[in-house]
Biotite code that builds the C-alpha atoms (Angstrom):
import biotite.structure as struc

atoms = struc.array([
    struc.Atom([11.708, -47.142, 15.255], chain_id="A", res_id=1, res_name="MET", atom_name="CA", element="C"),
    struc.Atom([10.358, -46.173, 11.583], chain_id="A", res_id=2, res_name="LYS", atom_name="CA", element="C"),
    struc.Atom([7.179, -47.173, 11.006], chain_id="A", res_id=3, res_name="ARG", atom_name="CA", element="C"),
    struc.Atom([6.274, -48.082, 7.283], chain_id="A", res_id=4, res_name="ILE", atom_name="CA", element="C"),
    struc.Atom([3.374, -48.249, 5.567], chain_id="A", res_id=5, res_name="LEU", atom_name="CA", element="C"),
    struc.Atom([2.916, -50.431, 2.340], chain_id="A", res_id=6, res_name="ILE", atom_name="CA", element="C"),
    struc.Atom([0.092, -50.098, 0.053], chain_id="A", res_id=7, res_name="ILE", atom_name="CA", element="C"),
    struc.Atom([-0.209, -53.127, -2.480], chain_id="A", res_id=8, res_name="ASP", atom_name="CA", element="C"),
    struc.Atom([-3.446, -54.564, -3.912], chain_id="A", res_id=9, res_name="ASP", atom_name="CA", element="C"),
    struc.Atom([-1.297, -57.992, -4.368], chain_id="A", res_id=10, res_name="ALA", atom_name="CA", element="C"),
    struc.Atom([-1.098, -59.823, -0.194], chain_id="A", res_id=11, res_name="ALA", atom_name="CA", element="C"),
    struc.Atom([2.576, -61.784, -1.888], chain_id="A", res_id=12, res_name="THR", atom_name="CA", element="C"),
    struc.Atom([4.115, -58.187, -3.076], chain_id="A", res_id=13, res_name="VAL", atom_name="CA", element="C"),
    struc.Atom([3.135, -57.051, 0.514], chain_id="A", res_id=14, res_name="ARG", atom_name="CA", element="C"),
    struc.Atom([4.048, -60.109, 2.294], chain_id="A", res_id=15, res_name="MET", atom_name="CA", element="C"),
    struc.Atom([7.271, -59.705, 0.298], chain_id="A", res_id=16, res_name="TYR", atom_name="CA", element="C"),
    struc.Atom([8.003, -56.136, 1.077], chain_id="A", res_id=17, res_name="HIS", atom_name="CA", element="C"),
    struc.Atom([7.158, -56.728, 4.917], chain_id="A", res_id=18, res_name="ARG", atom_name="CA", element="C"),
    struc.Atom([9.354, -59.595, 5.418], chain_id="A", res_id=19, res_name="GLN", atom_name="CA", element="C"),
    struc.Atom([12.557, -57.684, 3.862], chain_id="A", res_id=20, res_name="ILE", atom_name="CA", element="C"),
    struc.Atom([11.567, -54.122, 5.850], chain_id="A", res_id=21, res_name="LEU", atom_name="CA", element="C"),
    struc.Atom([10.820, -56.288, 9.034], chain_id="A", res_id=22, res_name="GLU", atom_name="CA", element="C"),
    struc.Atom([13.911, -58.158, 8.973], chain_id="A", res_id=23, res_name="THR", atom_name="CA", element="C"),
    struc.Atom([15.824, -55.118, 8.805], chain_id="A", res_id=24, res_name="ALA", atom_name="CA", element="C"),
    struc.Atom([14.050, -54.451, 11.888], chain_id="A", res_id=25, res_name="GLY", atom_name="CA", element="C"),
    struc.Atom([11.389, -51.904, 10.556], chain_id="A", res_id=26, res_name="TYR", atom_name="CA", element="C"),
    struc.Atom([7.907, -51.767, 12.093], chain_id="A", res_id=27, res_name="LYS", atom_name="CA", element="C"),
    struc.Atom([5.731, -52.676, 9.059], chain_id="A", res_id=28, res_name="VAL", atom_name="CA", element="C"),
    struc.Atom([1.737, -51.788, 8.627], chain_id="A", res_id=29, res_name="ASP", atom_name="CA", element="C"),
    struc.Atom([-0.227, -52.792, 5.277], chain_id="A", res_id=30, res_name="GLU", atom_name="CA", element="C"),
    struc.Atom([-2.901, -51.147, 3.408], chain_id="A", res_id=31, res_name="ALA", atom_name="CA", element="C"),
    struc.Atom([-4.411, -52.590, -0.091], chain_id="A", res_id=32, res_name="VAL", atom_name="CA", element="C"),
    struc.Atom([-5.358, -49.610, -1.417], chain_id="A", res_id=33, res_name="ASN", atom_name="CA", element="C"),
    struc.Atom([-5.186, -46.165, -1.554], chain_id="A", res_id=34, res_name="GLY", atom_name="CA", element="C"),
    struc.Atom([-8.072, -45.346, 0.562], chain_id="A", res_id=35, res_name="ILE", atom_name="CA", element="C"),
    struc.Atom([-7.154, -47.412, 3.560], chain_id="A", res_id=36, res_name="GLU", atom_name="CA", element="C"),
    struc.Atom([-3.983, -46.269, 3.275], chain_id="A", res_id=37, res_name="ALA", atom_name="CA", element="C"),
    struc.Atom([-4.801, -42.695, 3.731], chain_id="A", res_id=38, res_name="LEU", atom_name="CA", element="C"),
    struc.Atom([-7.288, -43.344, 6.468], chain_id="A", res_id=39, res_name="GLU", atom_name="CA", element="C"),
    struc.Atom([-4.282, -45.139, 8.293], chain_id="A", res_id=40, res_name="LYS", atom_name="CA", element="C"),
    struc.Atom([-2.303, -42.248, 7.611], chain_id="A", res_id=41, res_name="SER", atom_name="CA", element="C"),
    struc.Atom([-4.198, -40.157, 8.831], chain_id="A", res_id=42, res_name="LEU", atom_name="CA", element="C"),
    struc.Atom([-4.936, -41.946, 11.930], chain_id="A", res_id=43, res_name="GLN", atom_name="CA", element="C"),
    struc.Atom([-1.027, -42.195, 12.524], chain_id="A", res_id=44, res_name="HIS", atom_name="CA", element="C"),
    struc.Atom([1.315, -40.748, 10.559], chain_id="A", res_id=45, res_name="PRO", atom_name="CA", element="C"),
    struc.Atom([4.306, -42.875, 9.394], chain_id="A", res_id=46, res_name="PHE", atom_name="CA", element="C"),
    struc.Atom([8.074, -42.701, 8.806], chain_id="A", res_id=47, res_name="GLY", atom_name="CA", element="C"),
    struc.Atom([7.674, -43.913, 5.528], chain_id="A", res_id=48, res_name="LEU", atom_name="CA", element="C"),
    struc.Atom([5.582, -45.299, 2.245], chain_id="A", res_id=49, res_name="TYR", atom_name="CA", element="C"),
    struc.Atom([5.962, -48.276, -0.118], chain_id="A", res_id=50, res_name="VAL", atom_name="CA", element="C"),
    struc.Atom([3.375, -47.723, -2.968], chain_id="A", res_id=51, res_name="VAL", atom_name="CA", element="C"),
    struc.Atom([1.980, -49.648, -5.798], chain_id="A", res_id=52, res_name="ASP", atom_name="CA", element="C"),
    struc.Atom([0.725, -47.593, -8.817], chain_id="A", res_id=53, res_name="ILE", atom_name="CA", element="C"),
    struc.Atom([-2.330, -50.343, -9.715], chain_id="A", res_id=54, res_name="ASN", atom_name="CA", element="C"),
    struc.Atom([-4.699, -50.544, -7.249], chain_id="A", res_id=55, res_name="MET", atom_name="CA", element="C"),
    struc.Atom([-8.627, -50.823, -7.032], chain_id="A", res_id=56, res_name="PRO", atom_name="CA", element="C"),
    struc.Atom([-10.796, -47.529, -5.353], chain_id="A", res_id=57, res_name="LYS", atom_name="CA", element="C"),
    struc.Atom([-7.856, -45.564, -5.470], chain_id="A", res_id=58, res_name="LEU", atom_name="CA", element="C"),
    struc.Atom([-4.349, -45.943, -7.234], chain_id="A", res_id=59, res_name="ASP", atom_name="CA", element="C"),
    struc.Atom([-1.371, -45.093, -6.118], chain_id="A", res_id=60, res_name="GLY", atom_name="CA", element="C"),
    struc.Atom([-0.849, -41.598, -7.820], chain_id="A", res_id=61, res_name="TYR", atom_name="CA", element="C"),
    struc.Atom([-4.638, -40.610, -6.454], chain_id="A", res_id=62, res_name="GLY", atom_name="CA", element="C"),
    struc.Atom([-2.726, -41.795, -2.990], chain_id="A", res_id=63, res_name="PHE", atom_name="CA", element="C"),
    struc.Atom([0.091, -39.694, -2.870], chain_id="A", res_id=64, res_name="LEU", atom_name="CA", element="C"),
    struc.Atom([-1.833, -36.527, -4.199], chain_id="A", res_id=65, res_name="ARG", atom_name="CA", element="C"),
    struc.Atom([-4.668, -37.106, -1.342], chain_id="A", res_id=66, res_name="GLU", atom_name="CA", element="C"),
    struc.Atom([-1.559, -37.323, 0.498], chain_id="A", res_id=67, res_name="LEU", atom_name="CA", element="C"),
    struc.Atom([0.354, -34.865, 0.014], chain_id="A", res_id=68, res_name="ARG", atom_name="CA", element="C"),
    struc.Atom([-2.455, -32.176, 0.424], chain_id="A", res_id=69, res_name="LEU", atom_name="CA", element="C"),
    struc.Atom([-2.972, -33.385, 3.981], chain_id="A", res_id=70, res_name="GLN", atom_name="CA", element="C"),
    struc.Atom([-2.151, -31.514, 6.744], chain_id="A", res_id=71, res_name="ASP", atom_name="CA", element="C"),
    struc.Atom([0.112, -34.320, 8.643], chain_id="A", res_id=72, res_name="ILE", atom_name="CA", element="C"),
    struc.Atom([4.053, -35.187, 8.570], chain_id="A", res_id=73, res_name="TYR", atom_name="CA", element="C"),
    struc.Atom([4.732, -35.421, 4.824], chain_id="A", res_id=74, res_name="GLN", atom_name="CA", element="C"),
    struc.Atom([6.995, -38.569, 4.726], chain_id="A", res_id=75, res_name="ALA", atom_name="CA", element="C"),
    struc.Atom([8.930, -39.812, 1.577], chain_id="A", res_id=76, res_name="PRO", atom_name="CA", element="C"),
    struc.Atom([6.995, -42.177, -0.929], chain_id="A", res_id=77, res_name="ALA", atom_name="CA", element="C"),
    struc.Atom([8.669, -45.208, -2.969], chain_id="A", res_id=78, res_name="ILE", atom_name="CA", element="C"),
    struc.Atom([6.395, -46.016, -5.631], chain_id="A", res_id=79, res_name="MET", atom_name="CA", element="C"),
    struc.Atom([7.115, -49.771, -6.732], chain_id="A", res_id=80, res_name="VAL", atom_name="CA", element="C"),
    struc.Atom([5.273, -50.598, -9.773], chain_id="A", res_id=81, res_name="SER", atom_name="CA", element="C"),
    struc.Atom([5.507, -53.232, -12.561], chain_id="A", res_id=82, res_name="THR", atom_name="CA", element="C"),
    struc.Atom([5.218, -50.103, -15.060], chain_id="A", res_id=83, res_name="GLU", atom_name="CA", element="C"),
    struc.Atom([8.545, -49.147, -15.948], chain_id="A", res_id=84, res_name="ALA", atom_name="CA", element="C"),
    struc.Atom([7.769, -46.688, -18.736], chain_id="A", res_id=85, res_name="LYS", atom_name="CA", element="C"),
    struc.Atom([9.206, -42.952, -18.359], chain_id="A", res_id=86, res_name="PRO", atom_name="CA", element="C"),
    struc.Atom([6.211, -41.078, -18.400], chain_id="A", res_id=87, res_name="ASP", atom_name="CA", element="C"),
    struc.Atom([5.012, -43.623, -15.677], chain_id="A", res_id=88, res_name="ASP", atom_name="CA", element="C"),
    struc.Atom([8.037, -42.274, -13.590], chain_id="A", res_id=89, res_name="GLN", atom_name="CA", element="C"),
    struc.Atom([7.126, -38.730, -14.418], chain_id="A", res_id=90, res_name="ARG", atom_name="CA", element="C"),
    struc.Atom([3.470, -39.122, -12.970], chain_id="A", res_id=91, res_name="GLN", atom_name="CA", element="C"),
    struc.Atom([4.904, -40.652, -9.826], chain_id="A", res_id=92, res_name="ALA", atom_name="CA", element="C"),
    struc.Atom([6.910, -37.835, -9.425], chain_id="A", res_id=93, res_name="PHE", atom_name="CA", element="C"),
    struc.Atom([4.698, -35.205, -10.282], chain_id="A", res_id=94, res_name="ALA", atom_name="CA", element="C"),
    struc.Atom([2.204, -37.259, -7.700], chain_id="A", res_id=95, res_name="ALA", atom_name="CA", element="C"),
    struc.Atom([4.505, -37.129, -4.796], chain_id="A", res_id=96, res_name="GLY", atom_name="CA", element="C"),
    struc.Atom([7.125, -40.000, -4.822], chain_id="A", res_id=97, res_name="ALA", atom_name="CA", element="C"),
    struc.Atom([10.610, -39.611, -3.867], chain_id="A", res_id=98, res_name="ASN", atom_name="CA", element="C"),
    struc.Atom([11.814, -42.438, -5.784], chain_id="A", res_id=99, res_name="ILE", atom_name="CA", element="C"),
    struc.Atom([10.347, -45.282, -8.208], chain_id="A", res_id=100, res_name="TYR", atom_name="CA", element="C"),
    struc.Atom([11.239, -49.129, -8.287], chain_id="A", res_id=101, res_name="LEU", atom_name="CA", element="C"),
    struc.Atom([10.689, -51.359, -10.702], chain_id="A", res_id=102, res_name="VAL", atom_name="CA", element="C"),
    struc.Atom([9.204, -54.835, -9.647], chain_id="A", res_id=103, res_name="LYS", atom_name="CA", element="C"),
    struc.Atom([10.304, -57.065, -9.131], chain_id="A", res_id=104, res_name="PRO", atom_name="CA", element="C"),
    struc.Atom([12.890, -55.071, -6.302], chain_id="A", res_id=105, res_name="VAL", atom_name="CA", element="C"),
    struc.Atom([15.411, -56.637, -5.011], chain_id="A", res_id=106, res_name="LYS", atom_name="CA", element="C"),
    struc.Atom([15.828, -56.372, -1.440], chain_id="A", res_id=107, res_name="PRO", atom_name="CA", element="C"),
    struc.Atom([19.153, -54.695, -0.706], chain_id="A", res_id=108, res_name="GLU", atom_name="CA", element="C"),
    struc.Atom([17.928, -52.157, -3.530], chain_id="A", res_id=109, res_name="GLN", atom_name="CA", element="C"),
    struc.Atom([14.636, -51.480, -1.383], chain_id="A", res_id=110, res_name="LEU", atom_name="CA", element="C"),
    struc.Atom([16.802, -51.252, 1.765], chain_id="A", res_id=111, res_name="LEU", atom_name="CA", element="C"),
    struc.Atom([18.949, -48.908, 0.182], chain_id="A", res_id=112, res_name="ILE", atom_name="CA", element="C"),
    struc.Atom([16.558, -46.362, -0.907], chain_id="A", res_id=113, res_name="HIS", atom_name="CA", element="C"),
    struc.Atom([14.446, -46.743, 2.456], chain_id="A", res_id=114, res_name="VAL", atom_name="CA", element="C"),
    struc.Atom([17.575, -46.240, 4.613], chain_id="A", res_id=115, res_name="LYS", atom_name="CA", element="C"),
    struc.Atom([18.359, -42.844, 2.395], chain_id="A", res_id=116, res_name="LEU", atom_name="CA", element="C"),
    struc.Atom([15.463, -41.708, 2.645], chain_id="A", res_id=117, res_name="LEU", atom_name="CA", element="C"),
    struc.Atom([14.826, -42.116, 6.051], chain_id="A", res_id=118, res_name="LEU", atom_name="CA", element="C"),
    struc.Atom([18.095, -40.349, 7.024], chain_id="A", res_id=119, res_name="GLY", atom_name="CA", element="C"),
    struc.Atom([19.929, -43.665, 8.009], chain_id="A", res_id=120, res_name="GLU", atom_name="CA", element="C"),
    struc.Atom([23.316, -44.895, 7.601], chain_id="A", res_id=121, res_name="ALA", atom_name="CA", element="C"),
    struc.Atom([24.643, -47.171, 5.015], chain_id="A", res_id=122, res_name="LEU", atom_name="CA", element="C"),
    struc.Atom([26.589, -50.265, 6.180], chain_id="A", res_id=123, res_name="GLU", atom_name="CA", element="C"),
])
């Protein structure tokens, strides 16, 4: 089973994404900011990251930049944000994101990207 880390400072967003992913059979963990996410990632690397941009202490860009410097399994990352400007997308990809989605994300949209990044078959 693939482990997915949801990183978002909003509890409602974490709960929403967790429900979608757990219903699809994934094991999910959560972090409220980039620092907590980095600590969890260094203890037990994840198969996929779902990352918000705007968070206290260490934002999503900072988290991905730090993560990509670590000598651990480099799992794919989906950046999910309310920011919809092209520059936000460019920054996300430059920081190490594989996919950029704009909130609110529809469940089927999130699951298609998760399955593709994890190399799973689409039904």
